[in-house]
N, C-alpha and C positions, 0 to 999 in steps of 0.2 A: 564222847570222843575218846579215841585211843590215847592214853597218856604218852607224852613225849612226842606227839605228832604235831608238826608246825605247818600252818597254812600260810602261804605267801601268794599274793596275787600275781606278781611278775613271774614269768616262766621262760625257760629255754629248753631245747632238746636235752641238754646235759643234766637238768634238774627236774623238769616237769613239775615245778611247784604249783600248788593248788590252794585256792581259798573258796570254800562253798558258802552259799547264802541261802536263807530261808529253809525250804524243805530239804535241800541238799545237805545243809548243815545238821538238821535235826536227825537225819537217819544215821549219822555217825554215833550219836548218843544212844539210839534206840536198840534195845536188846530183845525185843519181842520175838516170840517163837516164829511167827509168820508176819512178814512185812511186805507191803506192796506200795510202790511209788508209781502213781498213775498221773497222766497229764498229757497236754498237747505235744505235738512234735517240736523238738528243739529246745526243751527246757533244761537239758543237762541231766536227765534221769540216769541214763546208763553210765555216763562219766562219773557221777557221784557214787554209784554203787561200786564201780570198778576201783575208785579211789579208796573206798572203805575196805574193800578186799585187799588191795595192795598194802594199805596201812597195817592191817592186822597180820598179814603174812610177813611183813617186814619186822614187826615188833615181836611176834611170838614164834616159838620154834615148833616145828613138826605139825603145823596145822594142815588140814586137808580141806580144800574147797573144790566144789564141783560147779562148773559154769556150763549151762545148757541153753539150747534153743530147740525149737521143734525139730529142726534138722541141723546136722553138723555143718552142712554147707552154708546155711544162713548165719550160723555163729561165726564161721570163718570170714564171711564177707562183711560182717557188721561189728559184732561185739569184740572180736579179736583185733580188728583194725583200730577201734577206739582204745583198747587197752595198750596195744603196742605203740601207737602213734601219739597218744595224748597222755597216757598215765606212766608207763615205764620209762625211767630215765634212759637216755641214749647209752648203749653199751651194757645195760643191766644183765646180770648173770642169767636171768630167766630166758633171755633170747640170744645170749652170746654164742650159742652153739651153731647158729646159722641154719637151723632146720626151717624149711619152707613152711609158711603159715598153714597151708592145707594139709601138711603132713605132721604137724605138731600134735602130740598127745597131751602135753601138759607144760606148765611153766614151773620150773623148779628154782627155789630160793636157796641161797647158801646156808641158811639156818635150818634146812630140812623141810620147810613149808612147801606146799605144792598146790597148784591150781590145775585140776584135771578138766579137760575140755571134751564136750560130747554133744550128741544130738539125740532127741527122743525117737528118731527114726531107727536108731540102733542102740536101744537102752541097755542091752545085756553087756555092752562093753564097759559101762560106767556105773551101773546101778547095783552091782553086787558088793561094792565097797562101802566104807563108813566115812563120813565127813563132818566137819564142824559147821560149815556154811554151804548151802546150795543156792546158787543164783540162777534164776530162770529169766532169760531175756524175752520180751514180748510174750508175757505169760498168757494173754488171751488166746494165743495160738494153741495152747496145750489143753489136754483134757483134765477133768477133775480127778480122774483115776491116776493119771501121771503125776499130778501135783501131790496127791496124798502118798504115792509111792516114794516120791522124792523126800517127803517128810520123814519117812521111816529110815532114811539113810543118815539122819542127824544123830550120830552117837559116837563120834570120835573122841570127844571130851578133852581135847587139848586146849579149848577155849572155854572161858567160864560160862558162856551162853552158847547155845546152838541155834542157828537161824536159817530159815527158808526165806530168802529175799528175792524180790522180783520187780520188774518194771513193765509198763505197757502204755500204749495209747488206749483211750476208752473204746468200748465196743457197745453192744446193745445193753440196755439197762437190766435185762433179764439174764445176762451172762452169769454162769455159775460163780465166777470169781468175784464179780460185783456183789452178788447175793451173799457170798461168804464174808465179804467185808461188812455188809449191812448188818449181819448178825453178830459181828465182833470176833469171829474166829480168826480172821486175818485183819491186821491193822493197815489202814490205807492212808497214805499221804498224797495230797494233791499238789503237783508241781505247777509252777507258773512261769511264763516267759519273762516276766519282770525280775525274776530271781537269777537269771542267767547273765553274768557280766559281759558276755560276748554280745548280747542283744541290748542290754540296758546298763548304762553307767550306774554303778551302785552308790556312788557318792551324790550324784545330782538327780538320779532317777530318770534321766533323759535317754531316749532311744539312741543307739549308735547307728552309724551309717550302715554297717553290716546288718544290724537288727532291722532297720527300715526295709532293706532289700529282701531280707529273709521273710519277714512278716507279710510283705506285699505278695509273696508267692502263696502263703497260706490264705491270705484274704481273697485270693482269686479262686479258691476252691468253692464247691457248691455242695448242697445236700448234706448227708451224714458225714462226709469226709471233712467238710468245713467245721461242723459242730464238734467233731471229735479231735481233729488235728490242730485246729486253730483255737477253739474255745475249751477243749478238754472236757466235753460233756458226753455222758453215756446216753446215747440217743438211738432210736430206731428210725430207719429211713421212712419218711412219709410217702405213702403211695408205692411201697416196695412191690415189685412185680413177682419176684420169686420169694415170697415169704415162707415157702417150704424149705428153703436152703438153710442148712445149719453146718457151718464148717467143721464142727466136731463130729458130724455124721457123714457128710459128703466128701470131705477132704481126708484121705486115708494114707497110711504109710505105703510106700511102693512095695511091690512084690514081683517076683519073676513071672512074667506073663508067658504062658505056653505059646509056641509058634503057631499052633493050630487054631488059636483064637483069631477070628477074622479081624482085619484092621481096616479102618476108614480114615482117610485123610480129608481134612476140611481146611479151606483157605479163605480168609477175608483180606483182600489186597489193601495195601497201604504204603505210604512213604512218609509223609509228614505225620500222619496217624500211624499207629502200629500196624505192621504187617503181621497177621496172625496165621500160623499154620498149626493145626491141632492133629494129633495122632490118637485116634480112639481105638480101643480093643473091646471085643464083645465076648463075654463068657458064654458057656452052653445054655444058660437060662436067659440070655438076651440082655443082661446088664451091660451098660457101656461105661468104659473107664478111659478118662483122659490120661494117657500114660506118658506123653511127651508133648512139648509145646515150644514153638518159636513165637516170640512176642516182642517185636523190636521196631523202632522207628528208623528212618533213613536207610532202608535196605531196598536195593533193586530186586525186581522179580527174578531176574536172571541169576543173581547171587543166591537167593533163597533156593532156587531150583537146583543149583549146584550142590547146595547143602542136602537137599532131598536125595539127589543121586548118591551122595556119600552115605546117607542114612540107610538106603536100600541095601548096602553091603552088610549091614548088621541086623536088619529087621525084615520080616516078611513083607511082601508086596501087598498094598491095600487092594481091597475089592473094588474101591472107587476113590477118585479124588474129586471132591465136590468143591466148586469155586463160586465166588461172586461172578457176575455176568460180564465182566470186562473182557471183550474178545481178544484184545491184544495181549493182555497179561496171561490169559488162558493159553494162547498160542505159544507164548514164551515158556510157560511151564511144560507144555507138551514137547517142545523142542529140547529142553535142557534138563528136565527132572528125572528122566528115565521112565516116566509114566506117559504113554503115548496118547491117551485119551482122557479128557476130563469131563465132568458133568456139571451143568449149570445148577446152582442152588435153587431149591424151592423157597421163594422169598416171601410167601404170605406170612406177614408178621404175626397176626393174631393166632393163626393155626400153629405156627412154629412155637410161639410162647406156650400154648396149651400142650404141645408135645413135650417141651422141656419140663413144664410143671408136673405132668403126669409121671415123668421119669424121676423127678425129685421127691415125689410123695413116697412115704413108707408103704411098702406093699405088705401083703398078708404074711410073708415070711419074716417081717420085721426089718427088711432092708429096702433102700430105694433102688431105682434102676439106672441111676447115673452117679458116678463117682469121679473124683479128681485126685490123681496121685499128688501127694505133697512133694513140693520141690521138683516138679516135672519140667521146669524150664530147661532147655538145651544149652543155655548160656547164662552168664550173670545178668541180673536185672538191668534193663536199659537205663544208663545213667541220665539220659535226657528225661525219662519219665520219673525217675527217682527225684531228680532236682525239682520237677514240677509238681511233686506230691500226687502223681497220677497212678492208677493201677499199673502194675508191671506184669500181670498175668491174668488169665481168665478167672481164676479163683477169686481174685481181688475185686472183680467187677460185680459179682452176684449181688452183694448187699446194697450197692449203690445204683442198681438198675431199677429205675422208678418210672411211673407213669408221668407224662408231661401234664402238669396241672393247668396249663394255658391252652391246651389243644382240644380238650374234651368237648367244649361247646361247638366247635366247628367240625372236628373229625372223629369224635368219640375217643375211646381209650387208646392212646398210642404211647409208645415208650419215649422218654426224653432222649434225644440224640446227643448223648454225652458219655464218653468212656464206655462204649458199648461194643467194641470191636470183637472181643472174645465172646460176648453174648450173641452177636450176629452169627459167628461161626458155630457156636453151640446149637443155635436154632437150626442152622443148615444141617448139622449133624443129626439132630433129633428127627428132622423131617426126612432125611435121606434114609433113615432106618425104618421109616414107616412105609416100607415097600414089601412085596412078597419075599418070603424067606429064601426062595430059590435064588434071588439076586444077591444074597449074602455070601455066595460062593467066592472063594479066593481064586483069582486068575493069575 
């Protein structure tokens, strides 16, 4: 623990007092070179790390801390919200200048300490400097190479120890970060729901009313999302359909896509379920890239069509707009989107799955034929889906897309119809491109 730092359970916006328990308390004492706090959703991992960072920046002068996530946008929407709303006291000098969150480069303390903010989608902006602490939020999202490069930045020497600290929800047991912990290179702490005073009363051990509601949401999850987000286990999805998918291979940093690369739009209609609109681009070798995506519940087809019309002002027209077979919704798109004719999706499930699997496989040149741009959502994650712990994008669906274990005896291998809206659209896209190349002409 940082000397002179007091923990108090009661809190107000003016003080933001804090008392950690269990794992959250242990990390304050730990000065290991590499430290990971892993565990299910809602255990207070990020809050604890931000509190440690705030404590050392308050006590020591001229510290430099780097806070990162895979993209700067995701850090803005998650980690920075936690830090500003739960950790920093109201009116603290670090946010007193009134800069908007999305435009903020750093938090500056009166004693000269600074927390620099960044994303690994634009590493050059932050990776050329030296730091005492580097914090990576949701570390399973980043590559081993990025992790090791962050470690080389630990040489500011204003703190008696230098630390690369991170948090994450569990992933597959073969994830490079889990293996790094298994051999002892990185020290791992396992956080628990029972240690979070918002969920469990720390005096009686009884679950709180909020905790009961929160854990009920996690208990409703299925498959690997349940085991990872509720139980905190590093597990592989049983019966995974796209076992070729590796987010460290297939999810890539965005780049400027040439206008001459053909575009394909794919739609899977929804309202209560997410409405999915995918924008795919094709390079000269036929690789397909998901470069933009709309993935949101509660949206009328006419409203998404209006968004499509606006998108056409800044993007080339697609060579086709492939849709689910709902005639009324297709007619609405044709009236309001600026695309006068749509095509019905080829919906043969087994054939479509094979088309996607072939594109996900690594080809002779060492690259797959299907990629997803990191952070390609056109909007912030749907809060309805976030609250329900459901996927908020196509990329998040891949690992949980599994065979239905109860259907094989009657219908053979069929996918489980759960959280598959982006997967349906990806199938339609892969099938739509399995046509003569002459049809890939942009009109």
